[in-house]
C-alpha positions as CSV (number, residue, x, y, z in Angstrom):
1,M,81.4,80.4,123.3
2,S,82.9,79.4,126.8
3,G,86.5,80.3,128.0
4,K,87.2,76.5,127.2
5,S,86.1,76.5,123.9
6,V,87.7,79.7,123.0
7,L,91.2,78.0,124.3
8,K,90.4,74.9,122.5
9,R,89.6,76.5,119.0
10,V,92.6,79.3,119.3
11,D,95.4,78.8,116.7
12,W,98.1,78.0,119.1
13,L,101.0,77.9,116.1
14,T,100.4,81.6,115.8
15,V,100.1,82.0,119.8
16,F,103.6,80.3,120.1
17,I,105.1,82.6,117.1
18,F,103.9,85.4,119.0
19,L,105.5,84.5,122.1
20,M,108.5,83.5,120.5
21,L,108.8,87.0,119.0
22,I,108.4,88.8,122.0
23,S,110.9,87.1,123.7
24,I,113.5,87.0,121.3
25,G,112.8,91.1,121.2
26,W,113.1,91.4,125.0
27,L,116.5,89.3,124.9
28,N,117.8,91.9,122.5
29,I,116.2,94.9,123.9
30,Y,117.8,93.8,127.3
31,S,121.2,93.5,125.4
32,S,120.8,96.8,124.1
33,T,120.0,98.7,127.2
34,F,121.7,96.8,129.9
35,T,125.1,98.6,131.3
36,E,128.0,97.1,133.1
37,G,127.3,98.2,136.9
38,G,123.5,98.5,136.3
39,S,120.6,96.6,138.3
40,S,121.2,92.9,138.1
41,S,117.7,92.7,138.3
42,I,115.3,92.0,135.2
43,F,112.4,93.4,137.3
44,D,113.8,96.7,137.6
45,F,111.0,98.8,136.2
46,S,113.7,102.0,136.0
47,E,115.6,100.1,133.3
48,L,114.1,99.9,129.9
49,Y,114.3,95.7,129.7
50,G,112.5,96.1,132.8
51,K,109.7,98.2,131.7
52,Q,109.3,96.2,128.4
53,L,108.9,93.0,130.7
54,F,106.2,94.8,132.4
55,F,104.7,95.6,128.8
56,M,104.5,92.0,127.9
57,G,102.8,90.9,131.1
58,V,100.3,93.6,130.4
59,S,100.0,92.5,126.8
60,L,99.5,89.1,127.8
61,I,96.6,90.0,130.2
62,A,95.2,92.3,127.3
63,A,95.6,89.0,125.0
64,F,93.6,86.8,127.2
65,I,91.1,89.6,127.7
66,F,90.2,90.2,123.7
67,L,90.0,86.2,123.5
68,S,87.5,86.4,126.4
69,L,85.2,89.0,124.7
70,E,82.1,88.0,122.5
71,A,83.4,87.9,118.8
72,H,80.3,90.0,117.8
73,F,81.4,92.5,120.0
74,Y,84.3,93.8,117.7
75,E,82.0,93.9,114.8
76,R,79.3,95.8,116.8
77,F,81.3,98.5,118.5
78,S,84.3,98.8,115.5
79,S,82.7,102.4,114.6
80,L,82.6,103.6,118.1
81,L,86.4,102.1,118.5
82,Y,87.4,103.8,115.7
83,I,86.0,107.4,116.6
84,I,87.3,106.9,120.0
85,T,90.6,106.6,118.6
86,M,90.5,109.3,116.2
87,V,89.1,111.8,119.0
88,L,92.3,110.4,121.1
89,L,94.4,111.5,117.7
90,L,92.9,114.8,117.8
91,G,93.4,115.5,121.5
92,L,97.1,115.3,120.9
93,F,97.2,118.8,119.1
94,L,96.0,120.2,122.5
95,F,97.2,117.8,125.5
96,G,100.0,115.5,123.4
97,K,103.6,115.3,124.8
98,T,106.7,115.7,122.6
99,I,109.3,113.1,122.5
100,A,112.0,113.1,120.1
101,G,110.0,116.1,118.3
102,A,106.9,114.6,117.6
103,T,104.0,115.1,119.7
104,S,102.5,111.5,119.7
105,W,102.1,110.7,123.0
106,Y,99.6,111.4,126.2
107,N,101.6,111.7,129.3
108,L,99.5,109.3,131.9
109,G,102.3,109.3,134.6
110,F,103.7,106.1,134.7
111,F,103.0,105.4,130.8
112,N,103.4,107.2,127.6
113,L,100.2,106.2,125.4
114,Q,100.6,106.7,121.4
115,P,97.0,106.6,120.1
116,S,98.5,106.0,116.4
117,E,99.5,102.3,117.9
118,L,96.0,102.0,118.8
119,A,94.4,103.6,116.0
120,K,95.9,100.6,113.7
121,F,93.7,98.0,115.1
122,T,90.5,100.3,115.4
123,T,90.9,101.5,111.8
124,A,91.2,97.8,110.4
125,L,87.9,97.1,112.5
126,A,86.5,100.0,111.0
127,L,87.5,99.5,107.3
128,A,86.4,95.4,107.7
129,K,83.1,96.7,109.4
130,Y,82.1,98.9,106.5
131,L,83.2,96.8,103.7
132,S,81.4,93.7,105.0
133,D,77.9,95.7,105.2
134,I,75.4,94.2,103.1
135,Q,74.9,97.9,101.4
136,T,78.6,98.2,100.6
137,D,79.3,97.7,96.9
138,I,83.1,98.0,96.3
139,K,82.6,98.4,92.9
140,R,80.6,101.8,93.1
141,V,82.8,104.8,93.4
142,K,81.1,106.5,96.1
143,D,81.8,103.5,98.3
144,Q,85.3,103.4,97.3
145,L,86.1,106.8,98.3
146,F,83.9,106.1,101.6
147,A,86.3,103.1,102.3
148,L,89.5,105.2,101.2
149,L,88.2,107.9,103.7
150,I,88.1,105.5,106.7
151,I,92.0,104.9,106.0
152,L,93.2,108.4,105.2
153,I,91.5,110.0,108.2
154,P,93.8,108.9,111.2
155,A,96.8,108.9,108.3
156,L,95.8,112.8,107.8
157,L,95.8,113.4,111.7
158,I,99.2,111.6,112.2
159,I,101.1,113.4,109.7
160,P,101.4,117.0,111.3
161,Q,102.7,115.1,114.6
162,P,104.8,114.9,112.5
163,D,105.2,111.1,112.3
164,P,104.9,110.0,108.3
165,G,106.3,106.6,109.0
166,S,103.0,105.7,111.3
167,A,100.8,107.5,108.6
168,L,102.2,105.3,105.7
169,V,101.4,102.0,107.7
170,F,97.6,102.8,107.3
171,M,98.0,103.0,103.6
172,A,98.5,99.6,103.6
173,L,94.9,98.6,104.3
174,V,94.4,99.8,100.8
175,F,95.5,96.0,100.1
176,V,92.4,94.9,101.9
177,L,90.5,96.8,99.4
178,F,92.0,95.3,96.4
179,R,91.5,91.8,98.1
180,E,87.8,92.3,98.1
181,G,87.5,93.6,94.4
182,F,88.7,97.2,94.1
183,P,89.9,97.8,90.5
184,L,93.4,96.8,89.8
185,F,93.6,100.0,87.7
186,Y,93.7,102.1,90.8
187,L,96.9,99.7,92.1
188,G,98.6,100.2,88.4
189,I,98.2,104.1,88.7
190,A,99.6,104.2,92.0
191,L,102.8,101.6,91.2
192,L,103.0,104.1,88.2
193,A,103.1,107.3,89.9
194,V,105.9,105.9,92.4
195,L,107.9,104.8,89.7
196,I,107.9,107.8,87.8
197,F,108.6,110.0,91.0
198,I,111.6,107.9,91.8
199,T,113.2,107.9,88.0
200,T,112.5,111.4,87.6
201,L,114.4,112.3,90.7
202,M,117.1,110.0,89.6
203,F,117.3,111.1,85.6
204,G,115.2,114.0,85.1
205,T,111.8,115.0,83.3
206,I,113.6,115.3,79.8
207,W,114.5,111.6,80.0
208,I,111.2,110.3,81.5
209,S,109.4,111.9,78.8
210,I,111.6,110.4,76.1
211,S,111.4,107.2,77.4
212,L,107.7,107.3,77.9
213,A,107.2,108.6,74.2
214,L,109.5,105.6,73.0
215,I,107.4,102.9,75.2
216,I,104.1,104.4,73.6
217,A,105.3,104.6,69.8
218,T,106.7,100.8,70.4
219,F,103.5,99.7,71.6
220,L,101.7,101.5,68.4
221,L,104.2,100.1,66.4
222,V,103.6,96.1,67.5
223,K,100.3,96.1,68.5
224,K,98.1,93.5,67.2
225,A,95.1,94.2,65.2
226,S,92.9,92.4,67.5
227,F,94.2,94.4,70.5
228,K,93.6,98.3,69.5
229,V,93.8,101.1,71.8
230,P,92.8,104.4,70.6
231,L,95.2,107.2,70.1
232,L,93.6,109.7,72.3
233,P,93.9,107.9,75.6
234,L,97.3,107.1,75.1
235,S,98.1,111.0,74.4
236,L,96.2,111.9,77.6
237,F,98.3,109.2,79.4
238,F,101.4,111.0,77.9
239,I,100.6,114.5,78.7
240,I,99.5,113.5,82.4
241,A,102.7,111.5,83.0
242,V,104.8,114.4,81.6
243,V,103.2,117.1,83.7
244,F,103.2,114.7,87.0
245,S,107.0,114.2,86.4
246,L,107.4,118.1,85.9
247,S,105.7,118.6,89.1
248,V,108.1,116.0,91.2
249,N,111.2,118.4,91.6
250,F,108.5,121.1,92.7
251,V,107.5,119.0,95.4
252,F,110.6,117.6,96.2
253,E,112.0,121.2,96.7
254,N,109.1,123.1,98.1
255,V,107.1,120.6,100.0
256,F,109.5,117.8,101.3
257,E,111.6,119.2,104.6
258,Q,115.6,118.9,104.1
259,R,116.0,115.8,106.1
260,H,113.0,114.3,104.1
261,R,115.0,115.2,100.8
262,D,118.3,114.1,102.4
263,R,117.1,110.6,103.1
264,F,116.0,110.4,99.4
265,S,119.1,111.6,98.4
266,L,120.9,108.9,100.4
267,W,118.7,106.1,99.4
268,L,118.9,107.0,95.6
269,R,122.6,108.4,95.7
270,L,121.3,111.7,94.0
271,E,124.0,114.0,95.7
272,K,127.0,113.5,93.7
273,D,129.1,115.9,95.6
274,P,131.3,113.2,97.7
275,E,131.7,115.6,100.7
276,K,128.2,116.3,100.7
277,L,127.2,113.0,100.5
278,D,129.5,112.0,103.3
279,E,128.1,114.8,105.5
280,I,124.6,113.6,104.7
281,R,125.7,109.8,105.7
282,K,127.2,111.1,108.7
283,T,124.2,113.1,110.1
284,I,120.8,111.7,108.5
285,G,122.0,108.3,107.0
286,Y,124.1,107.9,110.4
287,N,121.9,105.5,112.2
288,T,121.7,103.2,109.0
289,Y,125.1,103.2,108.5
290,Q,126.1,102.1,111.7
291,S,123.3,99.5,111.9
292,E,124.8,98.2,108.7
293,K,128.1,97.5,110.1
294,A,126.7,96.3,113.3
295,I,124.7,93.6,111.2
296,E,128.1,92.8,108.9
297,S,130.2,92.6,112.1
298,G,127.7,89.6,113.1
299,G,128.8,87.4,110.5
300,G,127.0,83.8,110.5
301,F,126.9,83.4,114.0
302,G,127.2,86.8,115.6
303,K,129.5,87.5,118.5
304,G,127.2,86.2,121.4
305,F,124.9,87.4,123.8
306,L,126.0,90.9,125.3
307,E,128.9,90.6,123.7
308,G,128.4,93.1,120.6
309,T,130.8,95.6,120.5
310,R,129.0,98.2,118.7
311,T,125.7,97.6,120.6
312,K,127.6,97.8,124.0
313,G,129.0,101.1,122.9
314,D,125.9,103.1,121.8
315,F,127.0,103.0,118.0
316,V,123.4,102.7,116.7
317,P,121.0,105.7,118.2
318,E,117.8,104.2,119.4
319,Q,118.9,100.6,119.1
320,H,116.3,99.3,121.3
321,T,113.2,100.8,119.2
322,D,113.2,101.2,115.5
323,Y,117.1,99.5,115.1
324,I,116.5,96.6,117.2
325,F,117.3,94.4,114.1
326,S,120.7,95.5,114.1
327,T,121.1,93.8,117.6
328,V,119.9,90.4,116.3
329,G,122.4,90.8,113.5
330,E,125.6,91.6,115.6
331,E,125.0,89.2,118.4
332,W,123.0,86.5,116.7
333,G,124.6,86.6,113.2
334,F,123.2,85.3,110.1
335,V,121.5,82.6,112.3
336,G,119.7,84.9,114.2
337,T,118.5,87.1,111.3
338,A,117.4,84.3,109.2
339,T,115.6,82.8,112.3
340,V,113.5,86.2,112.6
341,V,112.9,86.2,109.3
342,I,111.8,83.0,109.0
343,L,109.2,83.4,112.1
344,F,107.8,86.6,110.7
345,T,107.1,84.6,107.1
346,I,105.6,81.8,108.9
347,L,103.3,84.4,110.8
348,L,102.2,86.1,108.0
349,L,101.7,82.8,105.6
350,R,99.6,81.9,108.5
351,L,97.6,84.7,109.1
352,V,96.6,84.2,105.3
353,H,95.4,80.6,105.7
354,L,93.4,81.8,108.7
355,A,92.0,84.8,106.8
356,E,90.9,82.5,103.9
357,R,89.1,80.2,106.0
358,Q,86.8,82.8,107.5
359,K,83.1,81.9,107.3
360,N,81.9,85.6,107.3
361,D,83.5,88.6,105.4
362,F,83.7,90.7,108.6
363,S,86.4,88.4,109.8
364,R,88.2,87.8,106.7
365,M,88.5,91.5,105.7
366,Y,89.9,92.2,109.3
367,G,92.3,89.2,108.9
368,Y,93.8,90.8,105.7
369,G,94.0,94.2,107.6
370,V,96.2,92.7,110.2
371,I,98.1,90.9,107.5
372,S,98.8,94.4,105.8
373,I,99.5,96.3,108.8
374,L,102.1,93.3,110.0
375,L,103.7,93.3,106.5
376,I,104.5,96.6,105.8
377,H,105.7,97.2,109.6
378,Y,108.0,94.3,109.0
379,F,109.0,94.7,105.3
380,I,110.3,98.7,106.0
381,N,111.4,98.2,109.2
382,V,114.1,95.4,108.2
383,G,114.7,97.3,104.6
384,M,115.4,100.5,106.7
385,V,117.9,98.5,109.4
386,T,119.6,97.2,106.5
387,G,119.7,100.0,104.1
388,I,117.4,98.7,101.4
389,L,115.1,101.3,102.2
390,P,115.2,105.0,103.3
391,T,114.9,105.6,107.1
392,I,111.2,105.7,108.1
393,G,110.7,105.3,111.4
394,I,108.5,102.5,112.6
395,P,108.9,99.5,115.1
396,L,109.5,96.0,114.4
397,P,106.2,94.2,115.5
398,F,106.6,92.5,118.8
399,F,110.1,93.0,118.9
400,S,111.2,96.9,119.6
401,Y,111.0,98.4,122.9
402,G,107.5,100.4,123.6
403,G,104.6,99.6,125.4
404,S,102.0,101.2,122.9
405,A,103.4,99.5,119.9
406,L,103.4,96.3,122.0
407,L,100.0,96.7,123.1
408,G,98.5,97.7,119.8
409,F,100.2,94.8,117.9
410,T,98.8,92.4,120.3
411,A,95.1,93.9,120.0
412,L,95.6,93.5,116.5
413,L,96.6,89.8,116.5
414,F,94.3,88.5,119.2
415,I,91.3,90.1,118.0
416,F,91.6,88.4,115.1
417,L,92.5,84.9,116.8
418,K,89.4,85.5,118.9
419,L,87.2,86.0,115.2
420,D,89.1,82.9,114.0
421,A,88.3,80.7,117.3
422,N,84.4,81.7,116.6
423,R,84.4,81.0,112.8
424,L,82.3,77.7,113.3
425,N,79.7,79.8,114.8
426,E,79.4,81.8,111.9
427,W,77.2,80.9,109.1
428,H,76.5,84.2,107.1
């Protein structure tokens, strides 16, 4: 397909939203990193906003390259790209650079490369390739396990860096499996396990056991004759649930690190001692607390560009990266945050539309991989910054400062736009 044909068929609404997001993101990076008396040039690459502008230029060039390559290239070489990024993740244990306690980068001199950001699109490609293979049947257990292994390998390589936030992102790809026929039974088990884990921390195993027993007893008493469930499976479910609940406190106290326990304590209000809770809020919860205050101070229309007192006063640590959304809230107010939320919502809904109109399985599955990764990043980051979710260090797509992240998200999106532009040539 010629370059002119690609430009004609590319989904320009998605490209427009992409450009809007990176532009608004850069304005807020500029605001959160600009200092009085600093360089007046936006092209000063010694400043973070200058570097981000450079990253934007590189990403736009990369986007054009992704659109120029043949669509079949991504399917044909998906496994190789996946293997390369897994090798890069392994290499971090020998050659990685440690920043903020995490050995997640390669120092390339002029640029720090974070392979976990690149692994997101290569894992989505590899998963789509495997699932779309004619020999793969998602109903078979061995194929289910292999698909999960593709997702788990990068996550397991990233956790020891340590970077549990980035590892969590890969788990979002399980939604691709459910879209393609993975039994919903597994999703129910996962959600139930999360629910038992959280409620056990909040109320204890005794109350969980009593609640489960009452639910099962009520179910047995009111069940209809046409819908009989044997007592043995219900009894096994109860035993397994109680044993899992009993293990929660052990895992929480012996497996989780203190900082993780503190974040859960703050999020779920587990700590009853006001002094200890206040201490946690001032340490682990400091970023979130200041972020919430910054957003609240913005009101309806914000304080104005470069006028955010908390942003200018560096009240929110790492505000140009994971907490960039708080700058939007302070300087642009509810109108600004609502605009960003609307843009992300339109982008995600548009991508769902594009994924559903694909003519081959690989493109559709990869499309849902893109949606899953962008959605979990967006949902967790905004939830974290606003205090709804515990602190998990992941960037806001197309918004947060960082060359690897911006390049990774650009690759993720524009590879799919290339596949979509080529859909009329696909008849299998």
